N, C-alpha and C positions, 0 to 999 in steps of 0.2 A: 618606685613607680614602674608599671609596667610596661617593657615596649609593646607602641602601638600595632609594629609590623608582624614580629614574630614569637609575639606575647612572654618571652623571656621575663621572669621575676622581676628583675634586677636592672637599672640604669644606673650607672656611674657617673658620678658629677666630674667633666672633665675642664680645661681650659683649651680653646683652640688658638689658631694664630692672634698676635696681640692680646692673647688673657679674654677672649671672647668665650664666656659662661657657655656651656653645653650639655647633654646628657648625651651617653655612649652606651649602647649594648654591645656587649662583647661575643654574643651569639650572632646577629645580620652585619654587626658593625655600621649600623645606621647612629646618624648624630641628629639629635633633635636641641634648636634652639628656640626658647621663650621668646617672642615679639619683643616684650618690654626689656628685659634683659637683652636684646638686640638692638632697640632704641638707646639703651643706657648706655652700651658701650659704642655705638657711634657718636654717642654726645662728649665722652672721653676722646674720642679720636679730633673732635673739633669739626665733626660731619652733621649736617642739618637732614632729619629724618624728612624725606619728601615720600609721601604715597603716591605713584604712579600706578596707570593700567598696564597690563603685561601683553605684549604682542606676541600672541599666539601664532603668529605665522614665521617664527623665528626658526628657520633649520636647524635642529639640535641632533649630533652625533653622537648617540650613547645608547649602550643597552641598558635596559633597566632590570634591577636586582627582581629574585624571582618573587621577592616579598612585595613587589611594590604592582601585583597587580588588582591592587584594590583599595579605595579610600582607606585614610586610617583615623583614629582617634585620635584626641589628645591624649597625652599618657597622664596628664595632670588632672585633668575633668572625666575622663573617658567618655566623650562625647566628639561629634563631628564638629570642626570649626566652620561657622557661618560668617562670612563678611555681612557688615551692613550695618 
């Protein structure tokens, strides 16, 4: 899979905290987690997945990466994610 942010041709398969499967880009240091793998991981922890709305008024104190200036494509499907 190609990195959707920096277009590096290789994403490595890794495990994050508590064996959460993810894909890592060695060039931009991005991490990509597939929704279904996240849901399965939550189930192994005994946590029920609930879809909720996001409060966009929450103040976030962070500096975005230089690679985060545009929407990204799904690294597997090469298309924008659409909810619904």
